[in-house]
N, C-alpha and C positions, 0 to 999 in steps of 0.2 A: 578144471583150470589147469593150465599147463603147470603141473606141480612138480617142480615147476621152475626153479631158478637155475637153469643150466647156464654155463658160461656162454658168452656171445662170441661164437667162433666161426660164423659163417663167412669164410674168407673168399669164396668163389663167386659171390653175388655182389652186385653193385649196391651201395647204400647211399641214401641221401642224408644230409646232416639233420639231426633232430633240432627242432626249434622250440622245444618245450618252454623255454624261458621267454619267448617272444610274445608280446602282448598283442591285443587286437584280434578282431574277427576277420574271417575271409571277406574279400570284397563282395559287394552285393551281387555282382555278375556271376561269381562263383557259386554262391549259395543258392542262387535262383534256379539252379538245375533241379533242386528238390528231388522228387521221386520219379521224374520223367527220364526216359532214355535220351541221351544226347546223340544228335545226328553227326556231331563233330568229334566223336571219340578219336583221340590221337592213336598212334601206334605204340602207346606206352600203358603201363599199369603200375600204380604205386601201391605196394603191399606192405602192411604193417603187422608183424607177427611176433610171437614169442621166439626167443633164441633156441636153436636146435630143435625146431618144431616142424621140420619138413625135410624130406630127402632132396638135397640140392639138385640131383639129376632130374627130378620132376620139374623143377623150374626151367631147366635147359630144354626139356622135352616140350613144355608148354610154349616156350619161345620159338622153337623149331617148327612146331605144328601150326602156330597161329601167326607168326611174324610179329607178335607183340613183344616189345622190350619190357622186361620186368625190372623195376627199381624196388629193391627189397630192403626194408628197414626193420629193426628189432626193438622190442621193449621187454622189460623184466617183470613188470607187474601191471595189473589192470589200472592201478592208481597212477602209474607213470603214463600209461597210454591215454587215459581219459582227457587230461587237460590239453594234450597235443591235438586231439581231434576237436575238442571244444574250441580251442583258439583258432583253428583253421589256417595256421601259418603254413602248414604243409597239407595239400589236398590229397589225402590217401584215398584210394579207390576201393580197397577191400581190407578189412581188419578182422582179427580173430580174438575177440574178448571172451570172457566167461559169463555164464548165465546171469548173475546178479548185475554185472556191469552192463550187459546188453539191455536189461530192463531199465537201468538208469538212463542209458543213452536214448532208449525208445521214449521214455516218459519225458525227456527233455528235448524231444523233437530233433534228434541228431542223426536219425537213420532214414534211409530211403527204402521204400517198399521194393522188394525183389520181384522182377518180372519173371515168373517161373516158366513162361513160354521159352525163355532163353536158358533154362536150366532143366532140360528133360531128364537128366540123370538124378534128379531129386527122388525119382522112383527107387533108386538104389538104397536110400536111407531107410533103415528099419523103422516101420511106423511107431514102434514104442518109444523111439528117441524123438520123433516129431511130437508125440504126445507129452513126453517129458519136457520138451521145450516150451510147451504152453504155460509152464510155471513163470516164464519170463517174457514170452512172446505169444500171447494168448491165441492169436489167429494164425500163427506161423507165417507171418508176412515179411519179417525182417531178418530172419536168420536161418542158416542151414548148418546142422551139426557137423563138426569136424572130428572131435575126439571127446571121449567121456572117461570117467573113472570113479574110483571110490577112495575113501580115506580109511585106513584100518591100522591094526597093530602088528608090527613086525617083531618077532621074538626069537631069541637064541635058545634052542632046545637044550643044549648042554648047560648053559649058564643057569637057566631056570631049574634044571635038575640039581645043580650044585647048591642052589639057594633053597631047595625044597619047596619050590613054587610050581603049581600046576600051570599048564598052558592057558593063556588068557582067553576068556570068552565074552567078557563084558568090559565096558569102559571103566566100571568100578574097580576092576583089577589094577588100574593104574594108580590107585590109592593104597595099595598093599604095602605096609611098612617094611616088609622083608625086601622090597625092591628099592630101598633107600640108596640113592646115588646111581641107580641102574636104569633110570627112565629118561628117554629123550622126548621132549614135547615140541610141537611146532611153534615157532616164533611168529605167530599169526593170530591176530585178535579173533577173527571169526572162527578159525579152525580150533583154537584153544577153547573158546567158549562153547563150540559145538560139542567137544568131548565132555565138558562138565554138564551142559544142558541135557544132552542125551542120557548121561548117567542118572540124572535126576528125573528123567521121564518127560522132559519138556521139549518143545519144538526148538530146533536150532535157529529158527527165524522169529523167535519171540521178541516182543517189545515190552513185555511185562517186567516192570522194574523190580518187583519182588523176586521173580524167577531169576533175573539177571544178577540181583544182589546175592542170592544163594549160590549161583554159579561162580561169582567172583570169590566168595568166601571159600568155596570148594578148591578153587585154583590156588588160593593163598595157602590153604591147608596142605595142598599137595606139594607146594613149592620146595619144602625141605627134602622131598624124595627125588626131586628132578635133578639129574646131572647137568642138563643144559637145555635151553630153548634154541632150537636150530631150524634151518630150512633144508637146503640140500645136503647138509653135512650128515643128516641122520643115516643116509645110505651108507656112506663110507665108514662112519663110526660103527654101525652094526656089522658090516663086513669085517672090520678090524677087530671085532670082539670087545669093543669098549663099553658096551651097555647090553643089558639083558632084553630090554623092550624099547620100542620107539614108534611114535605115530608117524605114518608114512603114507604116500600116495601110491595107488596100485600100479601106475605106469612105471614105477621103478623096479617091479618085481622080475621082469625078464632079464634085465641087467644083473640084478642081485643073484638070481638063480645061476646065471652063466658064470659070474665071478666066483661064487661058492664052488662050483664044479672045477673051474680052471685053477683055482688056488689050492684045491685039495684040502679044504678046511675040515677039521675034525668035529665040526658042529654044523647043524642045519639052521637055516633062517626060514621061518614059516610065517605066513601072513593070514590073519583072521579078521573077518568083519564082525564087530561086536554085536551081540544079540539085540541091543536096543536100537540098532540102525545107525546110519552114518550120513556123511555128506556125499551125495551123489551128484557129481558136477558134470557140466557140459561146456565145452568151448566150441564156438560156432563162428562161421563167416558172416559178416555183415558189411553193408555198403553205407559209408557215411553220406549224409544228405548233400554235402558239397562236393561229392566225387565228380571229377571231370571226365572220367572214362567209365561210366556205369555199365555200358554193354560189354566192355572188356572185363570188368569185374564179374559180370554174370558168366562170361566165358570161362573165367578162372574158377568160379565156384562149380560150374558144370564139370569142368576138367577134374577137379578135386573129388567129385562124386563118382568118377569112373572107377569101377571095381579094381582094376589092375593098378591104378594110381593110388587109390586108397590103401591097397595092400602094400605097395612100396613104402608109403609114408608110415604105415603101422610098423613095418619091419625095421624102419629107421628110428622112429621115435619111441616105439614100444608102448604107447598109450592106446587103450582099446579103441577100436574103430566102430562107429555106429552104422557102417556101410555093410548091409547084409550080403551084397555081391562080393565084397572083399573078404568077408568072414567065410563065405563058401569056398573061397580059393585057398584057405589056410589048411594045413594038414590036420589030421584028426587029433593029434596030441596037443596042438596049439588050441584048437577049438575047445578041447576039454580041460584046458588050464584054468581052474576056477579062481586062482588068484587074479588073473587078467580078465576073464569072462565069467563072473559069478552067475549062478542060477538066479532066476527071479526071486525064489524063496529066500535066498541069502540077503536080498535087498529089502526085506520087510522092515518097515519103520524108517527107511531112509528118505531123505528130503533133498531137494535142490535149493541152494541158497537163493534168497530173493533180496532185492534191494529194499531196505527198510526206511529210506529217507535220511536226509542229512541229520535231522535231529536225533534219530535213533542211532545212527552211526556215531554221533558224538558221545552218546551214552556208553556205547560199547567201548569206544576208544578211551574214554576217561576211566572206566572200570579196569580196562587192561593196563593202563598206566599205574593204577593202584596195585594191581597184582605184581607188576614188574618191580615197583619201587618198595613194596612191603618188605 
């Protein structure tokens, strides 16, 4: 998931107004396009994506090559995006949700099947990411991977040495009382519960209420040790030496490594994937069922799968690319950066988040409220 909460600063592209608060569905004539190609695609393309999740020059290049005008809009979370697409007040043609949200959209008949005859560059996506996508798109009919990543522990080597604490290797290390006031946790229900569930040897997609109750109690027990529940602030707090350890997303690592070098810090910030496994996430392009410009959307997806375009986007947003052609274009040092591109062995025990249904989501949300209010 675009991990994720960058400022919305894309000032060089045109944006349409979000109508998330507008009620009502799209007119029947719009939704009737369903999964078929429209012979009347306009010269426009409405794109809905995370903030700071594309190289703006790529948008310009797409417009120049195709003559299609891109109207580009931004969202901050999957949960913000979903009701906008559901309401249909704005007919977006291509959207970039995360794994579990794609599953929810698919199960609620909100997505059009992609005509892969129009996306020949799908061949550039490493098959292992297509296989990974089957967790939320079983037949690979509705989505094309754009970025992927992991969640791990970032740690300050100098601060841990001062505290007499070894480098972390397990999620359980985030319950070490010597780290009191030194831990940054993600302010996200699924990610926080993932940490506790994995520590306990459970699936991060569990719906077992006994396992969830144990994870809730673990998080409550950990709470006195936690300095703060944060989102994007974990990066800057760790760079600033404000905490010893923090739960963070792998796409932040290139920025962090560069900042540490530029600032000449007297400590290193290292990233580790805990031995129990972690959240292995995928953000993918999908086409809403009521898209008015489906063929244009497929042209966009195909363009994004072009190796040199995928490489440009990777270098801009620094989240790992699933595009094997783009990976081959990277220099050897970048290909060997295990914080960004971990070996398959490092991902043992990792899972992709799945949509658990509204009832189970409510259980998670209520338990998280108990953790935060305790």
